[in-house]
N, C-alpha and C positions, 0 to 999 in steps of 0.2 A: 247419708242420702235418704230422703224421705220416700215413703211408699208411692206418693204421687209422682215423683220424678222417675222412679223405677217403672211404673206403669206406662208413663208417657214414652220413655225410651224403648221399652219392649214393644209397644204398639207401633212406634215409628219404624223399628227394625223389621217387624212383621210385614209392613207395607213396602218399605224401600228394598229390602233384600230380594224378594221375588222379582221385582222389576229389574234389578241389576243382573240377577242370574239369567233371566229371560233374554236380556240384551246380549250378554256374554255368549249364551247358547247360539244365537243366530249369527253372531260375529264369527264364532268358531265354525259353524256350518258353512258359512261363505268362504272362509279361509281354506278349509279342507276340501270342499267339494266344488267350489267356484262355479264354473260354467256348466257343470253337470246338473245344477239346480234348474238351469234353463231348459233341460230336456223335457220338462213337463209340457212344453208346447208341442211335443211329438207323440203324445199318446193318441190312440185311435180316436178319430173324430175331431182332432184339433184343427183340421182344415176347414171345418164348416163355416166359420166366420170369414176365413180368408177368401174363399171362392164364392161367397154369397153374391157379390155384384155381378160376376160373370154368369152365375146360374140364373139370376133374375133377368139378365139381358137375354139369355137363351130362351127362357120360358116365355118372355114377352114376344120374342121373335116367333116362337112356335105358335103363339096365340094369334098374332096379327099377320105374319108372313111365313107360314110353314115351308113354302117352297124355297125360301132363302136358305134353309138348312141343307139344301142340295148343292149350294154354291161352295166349291172347295176353297176358293180364294178367301171368302168370308170366314169359313171354318178354320183355315190355316192361320189367319190373323188372330182369331180368338184362341186358337191352340197355342200360339207363341206367347200370348199373355198368360195363359194358364200354366205354361211350362215353367215360368218363374216361380210359381207356387207349388211346383211338383205335382201338378194335376193333369190327368189325361182326359180326353174327350172322345166319346163314342156317340155316333148318331146311327140309329137303326130305323129302317123302313121295312115294315112287315117283319119277316124273319131274317132279313139280310142286313148285315152291318154295311152301311154305305160310306161311313167315314170313321176313322180312328186315328188319334194322334200317335206319333212314333213311340213314346215311351211305354205304351200299353199294348203293343202288338202281341198276338198269341193268346190272349185271354178272352177273346170275343165269344167263344163257344160256351163259357161258363157264366156269362152275365145274366142277371135276373130277367125273367120274362116280362112281357107287356102286362100291365095291371099291378105290378109290384112297386108302384110309385112311392117315393118318399126317401128317407135317409136311413141307411143301414151302416152303422159305425164299424162293424166287423164282419167282413165277408171273406171267405177263402176262395180265391180264383187261382186254380193250379195249386201250388204249394205255398202261396204267399198271402199275407193278410192285406186287405184293402178296405177302404171306406168308400161307399157309393152313394151319390145323390142321383135320383132318377126322376125324370118328369115324362109322363106319357101324354101323347096328343095324337091328333089325326091330321094327316096331310090333306090337301085340297081334293085329292082324288078318293078320299075316304079310307085310305090305307093307314094302319096303325104306325105310329112313330114313337121313338123314345130318345131322350137325351140323357146321357149318363156322364157324370163327372166322377172320375175315379182317382183316389189318392192312395198311394202305397204307404202303408203304415209300418214303421220300423219298430 
């Protein structure tokens, strides 16, 4: 066998062998861990994209019709949509929580204060980790208000 053929074969093996090993590695990962690889959708902050439409709807309502956020039937309908995404809703007026969805009862005293608007991917409320999206606004009477979407991160 000539040196030219040996060089061609060795170069081909150096290119093809890592590709084959890479594919075998991921096939084995899938076989051994299966659905556990899908758990990457449950790290803190993975809910950001999921509840973005609801958060946008709430911030628009707060801008255009803030008094609508006092209507419990409207909030209950939104809360039932958010429940599918395992997201809780809190509406605060002044220093008082005026609405909270059922899965997040009992943590209202630990929520961030007015003025801490934004997204916080890791907050401890009580003894449990949560991610919080907060939007601050003012009601028609000039009182401070906050919308909080809260996800329990496991």
